[in-house]
N, C-alpha and C positions, 0 to 999 in steps of 0.2 A: 388668591388668598384673601384679598380685601372683601370679596363677596361673602366668603365663608365666615370671616370675623364679624361682618355686619349681621349675618344670619344668627350667629351665636349670641350677639348682643340682643337682638330682637327676641330670641328664644327665652332669654333670661327675664324679659319683661312681661311677655305675653303668656297666658296659659294656653298651651297647645293641646288639643284633644284630637283623637281619631275622628270624632264625630263632627268636628268643626270644619271650617272652610280652608284651613291651612293645607297647602299642597307642598310636600317635601321636595326639595331640589337636590340633585345629585351633589355629593360632596366634591369640592374641587380636589384634583389630584395633589398630593403633597408636593410642595416646592422642594427641589432637590439640587442645591448648588453643587458644584464639583467636589466640595469638601464634605458633602453629606452622603448618606446611603440609606436605603430602606431596609428595615428589619421587619420580617414577616412572622406572624404568630397565628396559629389556629386557635380560635376561641371555641373551646369545647363546651359540652353540656347542652347542645341544641339539636344535634343530629345523632341518630343511633350509630352511624358509622364512626363517631368519635369515641364510642364506648368500647373498651377492650372486651366486653362480654359479647359483643356482636361478632358473629362468625362470617367473614366475607364470602366464603364458598357457598353458603346457603342463603345469603341475604337477597331479598327481592325488593327492589326499590318501589315497584308498582303496588306492593301489598302494604307499604308502610308510609305512604304520603311523602315519598322521596326520602324517608328516614327522619323527617321532622318530629321531634319529641313532643308529645302532648303534655305541655307544662305551662306554668304561669310565668309572666314577665313582670318586672317592676313597673312597667308602663300600662298594664292591663286596665287599671282604674281610669285611664284616659280613653278607653275604647268602648264602643257600643257592645252590648251583650250579644248581638247577632254576629259579631266579627268571627271569622274562622281562625283556625290556628295560624295559617299563613298570613292573614291580615294582621293579626296581633304581632307576629314575628316581624313583619315588614315595618310596622310602626316602631317596634323596639329598635330595629337596626337604624331606621331614620333618626330616631332620638339619639342613639349612640353617636351618629355623625354630627348631629346638631350640637352636641355637647363636648365633642372630642377635642376641639382646638385645631389650629391650622397644621399641626405636625402629625396628626393621626387621621387615618382614613380607614373606614370599614367597608368591605365589599363581600358580596356573596357570589361565589364562583360555582356555577353548575358545570361540572366537568363530565362529559359523556365520552365513553369509549365507542369507537366505530362498531358497526355490525360485523358479523363474521365475513371475512374475506376469503378469496380462494387460497391464499397462503395459509390461513388457519386450517381450512379443510385439508389441504395437502399435508400439513404437519401431522394432523390427526391420522391421516391415512398411512403415511410412510413411517410414522413414529418419530419422536423428537431426535434421537441420535442420528438416524439416517437423514432426516431433514436438515439438521445443522451442518453435517459434514459433506453433504452432496447435493441434495435436491434444492435446497434454499439458494444455492449459488447459480442455479440455472434460471432462465426466464420463465420456464414452465415445462410441461410434458406434452405428450401428443394429444392431450384432451383439453387442457386449460392453460392459460397464462396467469402467472402470479407475480410477475414483475410489476411494481406499483399496482398491487392487487385491487381488483374490483370486488364488489360485494357478491356473495352467493345469494341464491333465493332466500336462504335462511337469514342471511345478514340483512337483506332488504326487509324481511318480516320483522326483524328485531328493531330496525330503525322506525318502521311504521308503528310498532308497539309503543315505542317511546313517544311518537307523535300523538297517538291515541291517548296515552296517559297524560301528556301535557294538556290536551283538550279537556280531559276530565277534571284536571286540577284547576283549569281556568274557570270552568263552569261551576264546580262544586266548592272549590276552596278560594277562588279569586286570588290565585297565586300571583305574586309579582312577576311580570314578564321580563325576560332579559332586555336590557337597554342597549347592549352591545353583543355582537357575536364574533367569535374568532374560531379559526379552524386550521388544522395542519394542512400542508399542501399536498399530502398524499391522497390519491383518488378515493380510497375507502372512507376517509373522513369528509372530504368534499361532498360525497354522495350521501353519507349518513346525515350530515347537517341539513342538506336540502330536503331529504325525505322526512326528517323530524320536524323542521320548523316552517317550511315554505307554505304549508296549507293551514297553519294556525290562524285563528281570528285575531290578528294583531292590529293595534291602533296605527293610524297613519304616522303618528309621531315616533313609533318604534318599529319600523319595518325590518324584515329579515334581509339584511345586507351584510353578510359576514366578511370579515377581513382575513385574508390568507396570510399567515405569518410563518416564515420558514422554520423558526426555532420551536414551534409547537409540534414538530414532526417526531416520529418514533425514534428511539435510540438508533443511532446511525451504525448499522452493521454492514458487513459485506453481503448480506442477503439482498437479492434483487427486489424483494417486496418492499424494502426500505429506500429504494432509489426512486425519486420522484420523476414525473414526466416534465417535459419542458414547459416553459411559461406560456407559449403560444397555445399548446394543447389544453392547458388548464383554463386559460381565458376563453377559448372557444367552447369548451365543455360546460363552463359555468360563467356565462357572460354577466350575470348580475352581481357576482362577487367582486369585492375590491381586493386588489393585490397590494401588499405593503410596498412602500418606497424601497428601492434597492434590490428588489427580488430579481435574481438573475434568470436569464433565458434557460440555461442548462443547470443541472444539479451540480453545484461546486463542492458540496460537502460529502457526498457519498464517495467512498473509495473502495475499489475492488480488493478483496482479500484481507481487509482489516476492519476492526470494529471499535467504536467509541466505548470508553469505560464509564462507569457510573459517576465518577468524580467529575469528568468533563461534561457529562450530560447535566448534572446538577448545576454546574456553572452556567451553561446556556439556558437552563430553565430559570435560574435566577435572573439572567439578563432579559429574557423575554417577559417575565413578570414585571421587572422594572420598567420596561417599555410600556406595558399596559397600564400599570398603576401610575406611572409618571406622566401619562398623556391622556388618559381616559377618565372623565369625571363620573362615569356611570357607577352605580352601586351594584346592580344586578347584571352579571356577565355570564355568557355561555361560552365554553371552550370545548370544541370537538377534537379529540386527540386519540391517544393510543394507551394501551396498558402500561408499557414501559415509561412513556413520557408523563402520564398522569402520576405514576408512582414516583417519578423524579420530582414533579411539582409538589406532591405531598411531603416529600422529604424536606424540600426548601421551606415549606410552610410550617414545618414542625408537627405535621399530622402523623398519627399512627399509620403503620403500613396497612393498606386496604386494597387488595387486588380486585379488579373489576372483570366480570365476564363480558364477552362481546355484547355490545348494545346497552350496557348498564350505565348508570349515571350516579355521581356522587356530588352532593352540594357541600360546600365548606364556607363557614363564616371566617373571614380573614381580617386580622388587624395589621395594618401597615403603618409603621412608625418611622418618620424621618429622623435619623440620628445624626447629630453633628460629629464630624470626624471622619476618619478613614477606616473602613472595615478591615478585618484580618483577611489577607489575600489567600486564595486557594490556588496552589500551583497546579497547572495542567499535567495530566499523566499521559504518557505515550499510548497510542491506540494499540490494541492487541492484534496479533495475527490469528486469523481464523484457522482452526484445525480442520483439515480436510481428510476424506477417506482415501486410502491407497487404492481401493477397488470400489466398483459400483456396489452399493448395498443390495442385498437380496430384496425382492419385492415382498410385500406382506402376503402371508398365506391366508387364503380365504377360509373363513370358519363357518360351519353350518349352524 
């Protein structure tokens, strides 16, 4: 905190411009004594995904500069005319952090959903009712395995599309690169993150070394696609990745026949966000996760509901404020029992 207070004092004395030699430093994570808590707010008006007029089902992040709105910022007069929209936004966010004080932190989260997995393809093939009550409880069929599902060829293509778009933004927009990377421990996310970021032209100071965090996983259902592999397999498959402290060898959260409810999922989403915001000084953060988990994170952040198709990305400007006192507690809710079919559902009928 002393470093940030000193930066704030210096900022108030010196005229800081985008064109100058000042290099912004990441804001220190808010200090959070045991009697304090972090309040999250989505700062709206910067991305199209914030706008209620934007339709999630037809939105294409690659056609809209990740959704960044082409607008002016109060700090534009400090920037060179040649600066791109992303450079102007970066300077604006850096300025927010410089002027925010020690109890407030602004971060931009790039949350990407994994590419299509074999479980997604299976649900499409069998239909959601049959998938939920029967097929999702199996490890796979005679053709493919969807337990801790891997990416389909289409899913791989979606992740590579994201990588190509990132490269275009780096070249054309000079977009600020993630300073930290996090991923769900499920294979489809581990693979998506690797395909998306591992080949980007990253500076040595910001290498792609993602941290695997248990609680960024999908809503924990009785579906086998949501049961992760053991730690040894994960580490052998992705040796460059870091595994968070306390990550168990076996999946201790997944339970057969029962599913996590949204209230409990939001509680763990808040917990994992607190872990990140409370320990990571980075401003620009990438999270590779799932549709359900990103939806839960958006609820915790106070963002409007915005569903993502497989492989899609949503950026969010987040204000995290450390509040003195004890937050209202949210009681956990018993997990629900999964409804199963009494008989094997009929296979889909081929159509001409």
